[in-house]
C-alpha positions as CSV (number, residue, x, y, z in Angstrom):
1,X,5.0,-15.0,-17.6
2,X,4.3,-13.2,-14.4
3,X,2.8,-16.4,-12.9
4,X,1.7,-16.5,-9.2
5,X,0.4,-20.2,-9.4
6,X,0.6,-21.8,-6.1
7,X,2.4,-18.8,-4.5
8,X,1.4,-18.1,-0.9
9,X,0.2,-14.5,-0.5
10,X,-0.7,-12.3,2.6
11,X,-2.4,-9.2,1.8
12,X,-3.2,-6.8,4.7
13,X,-6.3,-4.6,4.3
14,X,-7.6,-7.0,1.9
15,X,-11.3,-6.5,2.4
16,X,-11.5,-3.1,0.3
17,X,-9.7,-0.7,-2.0
18,X,-6.5,-1.4,-3.3
19,X,-6.1,-4.5,-0.9
20,X,-9.4,-6.1,-2.5
21,X,-8.1,-5.3,-5.9
22,X,-5.0,-7.0,-5.2
23,X,-6.7,-10.2,-3.7
24,X,-9.0,-10.5,-6.7
25,X,-6.0,-10.3,-9.1
26,X,-3.9,-12.7,-7.2
27,X,-6.5,-15.2,-6.8
28,X,-7.1,-15.1,-10.6
29,X,-3.3,-15.5,-11.1
30,X,-3.5,-18.8,-9.2
31,X,-2.0,-17.6,-5.8
32,X,-3.1,-19.3,-2.4
33,X,-4.3,-15.7,-0.8
34,X,-4.8,-14.8,2.8
35,X,-7.2,-12.0,3.2
36,X,-5.8,-10.5,6.5
37,X,-8.3,-7.5,7.7
38,X,-9.7,-6.2,10.8
39,X,-13.2,-6.6,9.6
40,X,-14.9,-9.9,8.9
41,X,-14.1,-11.0,5.3
42,X,-15.1,-14.7,5.6
43,X,-17.8,-14.3,3.1
44,X,-15.5,-12.5,0.5
45,X,-12.9,-15.4,1.2
46,X,-15.5,-18.1,0.4
47,X,-16.7,-16.4,-2.7
48,X,-13.1,-16.0,-3.9
49,X,-11.8,-19.5,-2.9
50,X,-9.1,-18.0,-0.5
51,X,-8.9,-17.9,3.3
52,X,-9.5,-15.0,5.8
53,X,-7.5,-14.3,8.7
54,X,-8.4,-11.6,11.3
55,X,-5.7,-9.0,12.0
56,X,-5.3,-5.8,13.7
57,X,-2.0,-4.5,12.1
58,X,-1.7,-2.0,14.9
59,X,-1.3,-5.0,17.3
60,X,2.3,-6.7,17.3
61,X,0.8,-9.8,18.8
62,X,-2.0,-9.8,16.2
63,X,0.3,-9.6,13.3
64,X,2.7,-12.3,14.8
65,X,-0.4,-14.6,14.9
66,X,-1.3,-13.7,11.3
67,X,1.9,-15.3,10.0
68,X,1.7,-18.3,12.3
69,X,-1.9,-19.0,11.0
70,X,-0.9,-18.5,7.4
71,X,2.1,-21.1,7.7
72,X,-0.3,-23.4,9.3
73,X,-3.1,-23.1,6.5
74,X,-0.8,-22.7,3.3
75,X,2.8,-23.1,4.5
76,X,5.4,-20.5,4.0
77,X,4.8,-17.1,2.4
78,X,5.9,-15.9,-1.1
79,X,4.5,-12.5,-1.4
80,X,3.6,-10.3,1.5
81,X,1.5,-7.0,0.9
82,X,1.7,-4.6,3.7
83,X,-1.3,-2.6,2.7
84,X,-3.7,-1.9,5.5
85,X,-3.9,1.7,6.4
86,X,-6.1,4.6,7.3
87,X,-6.3,8.5,6.9
88,X,-7.7,11.0,9.5
89,X,-9.1,14.4,8.7
90,X,-6.4,16.9,7.7
91,X,-5.4,19.7,10.0
92,X,-2.7,22.5,9.8
93,X,0.4,21.8,12.1
94,X,-0.8,24.8,14.4
95,X,-3.6,22.6,15.1
96,X,-1.8,19.3,15.4
97,X,-2.7,16.8,18.0
98,X,-0.2,14.1,19.0
99,X,-2.9,11.5,19.4
100,X,-4.0,11.9,15.9
101,X,-0.2,11.4,14.6
102,X,0.0,8.2,16.7
103,X,-3.3,6.9,15.5
104,X,-2.0,7.0,11.9
105,X,1.5,6.0,13.0
106,X,0.3,2.9,14.7
107,X,-1.7,1.6,11.6
108,X,0.2,2.7,8.7
109,X,3.7,2.4,9.9
110,X,3.1,-0.2,12.8
111,X,1.4,-2.4,10.2
112,X,4.6,-2.3,7.9
113,X,7.0,-2.7,10.7
114,X,5.3,-5.7,12.3
115,X,5.1,-7.2,8.9
116,X,8.6,-6.8,8.3
117,X,9.4,-8.0,11.8
118,X,7.5,-11.3,11.7
119,X,6.9,-12.0,7.9
120,X,10.3,-12.9,7.0
121,X,10.5,-15.8,9.3
122,X,7.6,-17.4,7.8
123,X,8.6,-16.8,4.2
124,X,10.5,-18.7,1.5
125,X,13.9,-17.2,0.4
126,X,13.4,-15.4,-2.9
127,X,10.0,-14.0,-1.8
128,X,8.6,-10.5,-2.3
129,X,7.5,-7.9,0.3
130,X,5.5,-4.8,-1.0
131,X,4.5,-2.0,1.2
132,X,2.0,0.5,0.2
133,X,3.5,3.8,0.8
134,X,2.3,7.2,-1.0
135,X,3.3,10.1,-3.1
136,X,2.7,12.1,0.3
137,X,5.9,10.2,1.6
138,X,8.0,12.0,-0.9
139,X,6.5,15.5,-1.3
140,X,4.6,17.6,1.3
141,X,0.9,18.6,1.2
142,X,-0.7,21.2,3.5
143,X,-2.7,19.6,6.4
144,X,-1.3,16.2,5.9
145,X,1.4,16.3,8.3
146,X,0.6,13.0,9.9
147,X,0.0,11.1,6.8
148,X,3.1,12.6,5.0
149,X,5.3,11.9,8.0
150,X,4.2,8.3,8.3
151,X,4.4,7.4,4.6
152,X,7.9,8.9,4.6
153,X,8.8,6.5,7.4
154,X,7.4,3.6,5.3
155,X,9.7,4.3,2.3
156,X,12.5,4.5,4.7
157,X,11.9,1.3,6.5
158,X,11.4,-0.4,3.1
159,X,14.9,0.5,2.2
160,X,16.3,-0.9,5.4
161,X,14.6,-4.1,5.3
162,X,15.7,-4.3,1.5
163,X,19.3,-4.3,2.7
164,X,18.7,-6.7,5.7
165,X,16.9,-9.2,3.7
166,X,19.0,-9.2,0.6
167,X,21.2,-12.3,1.6
168,X,18.0,-14.2,1.3
169,X,17.0,-12.8,-2.0
170,X,13.8,-11.5,-0.4
171,X,13.0,-8.2,-2.3
172,X,11.5,-5.5,-0.3
173,X,9.8,-2.5,-2.2
174,X,7.1,0.0,-1.8
175,X,4.7,1.8,-4.1
176,X,3.8,5.5,-3.8
177,X,0.5,6.2,-5.4
178,X,-1.3,9.6,-5.7
179,X,-4.8,9.7,-4.8
180,X,-6.5,6.2,-5.5
181,X,-10.2,5.9,-6.3
182,X,-11.1,4.1,-3.3
183,X,-13.7,4.6,-0.5
184,X,-10.9,6.2,1.7
185,X,-10.5,9.0,-1.1
186,X,-14.1,9.9,-0.7
187,X,-14.1,10.1,2.9
188,X,-15.2,13.4,4.7
189,X,-12.3,15.9,4.7
190,X,-10.8,14.8,1.4
191,X,-12.9,17.2,-0.9
192,X,-10.1,19.4,-1.8
193,X,-7.9,16.5,-2.9
194,X,-10.8,15.0,-5.1
195,X,-11.2,18.8,-6.7
196,X,-7.4,18.8,-7.4
197,X,-7.3,15.7,-9.4
198,X,-8.7,17.3,-12.3
199,X,-5.9,19.8,-12.6
200,X,-3.0,18.8,-10.7
201,X,-2.6,15.3,-11.9
202,X,-1.3,15.5,-15.5
203,X,-3.3,12.5,-16.6
204,X,-6.3,14.3,-15.3
205,X,-7.8,11.5,-13.2
206,X,-7.5,9.4,-10.0
207,X,-5.4,6.1,-10.0
208,X,-7.5,3.0,-10.1
209,X,-7.0,0.4,-7.4
210,X,-6.7,-2.3,-10.2
211,X,-3.7,-0.3,-11.6
212,X,-1.7,-0.6,-8.3
213,X,-2.7,-4.4,-8.0
214,X,-1.3,-4.9,-11.5
215,X,1.9,-3.5,-10.2
216,X,2.0,-5.7,-7.0
217,X,1.2,-8.6,-9.3
218,X,4.4,-7.9,-11.4
219,X,6.6,-7.2,-8.2
220,X,5.5,-10.5,-6.7
221,X,6.3,-12.5,-9.6
222,X,9.6,-14.4,-10.4
223,X,10.1,-12.3,-13.4
224,X,10.8,-9.3,-10.9
225,X,13.9,-10.7,-9.0
226,X,16.3,-7.7,-9.3
227,X,14.1,-5.1,-8.1
228,X,14.5,-4.1,-4.4
229,X,14.9,-1.2,-2.2
230,X,12.7,1.0,-4.3
231,X,9.9,3.3,-4.0
232,X,8.1,3.5,-7.3
233,X,5.9,6.4,-8.1
234,X,2.3,5.9,-9.6
235,X,1.1,9.4,-9.6
236,X,-0.3,10.1,-13.1
237,X,2.8,12.2,-14.1
238,X,2.5,14.5,-10.9
239,X,6.5,14.5,-10.3
240,X,7.4,14.9,-14.1
241,X,6.0,18.5,-13.6
242,X,3.0,20.8,-13.9
243,X,0.3,19.4,-16.3
244,X,-1.2,21.4,-19.2
245,X,-4.7,21.7,-17.6
246,X,-2.9,23.1,-14.2
247,X,-1.1,25.6,-16.3
248,X,-4.2,26.6,-18.2
249,X,-6.0,27.1,-14.8
250,X,-3.1,29.2,-13.4
251,X,-2.9,31.4,-16.5
252,X,-6.6,31.9,-17.0
253,X,-7.3,35.4,-17.8
254,X,-3.7,36.3,-17.8
255,X,-2.3,38.3,-21.0
256,X,0.9,36.5,-22.1
């Protein structure tokens, strides 16, 4: 069940965070993994017994070369995880700078778009494409205009790709996590988000990258052949409603 044995998997942003957790899990499950990252991950690849290919996901030509190199190394791809992404310090819309929006767009959306453009030509029919979206693509967060806008675009292009690739039985889905406990979450400018996790997320904690990797494992396996065009929430219950901790904080000192 949920075997990935000998499946060829390309994971962008595979050197850290969710990407790294996914690389490790897929390797343990028997997949032939390509770590695709902008930073040198050769030592990691040697340690895990997989292969590293340099990629800048904001560059169309670089992504095109990634898939050409993958097919030369392992053959056609079975699972593609378009995961690489960045976040910039939050700013209110009245302070918005187009260059900051474009910076996020070129990496977070460009990497997905180019993966969808060039990946399928190097994939086996019946494969799986999984895009890392975000809860921020479904709801708004003050100060996160660029990130919310781009992740919303990732969700929509996922749906389009699912329709276009359905005849080849290539499933295309995305996952929409809330805050994940990775170095990106602890970057300067995210202090408020880290404070809110204790009250806003009903489960009272951040998502762990290994939990996202587990979902990617299921979605990449042959057991998951009827799921496509979806944007799956992994938000600790946030969209279900207001958690009891948040209610307690809001009503603190209030006589009912």
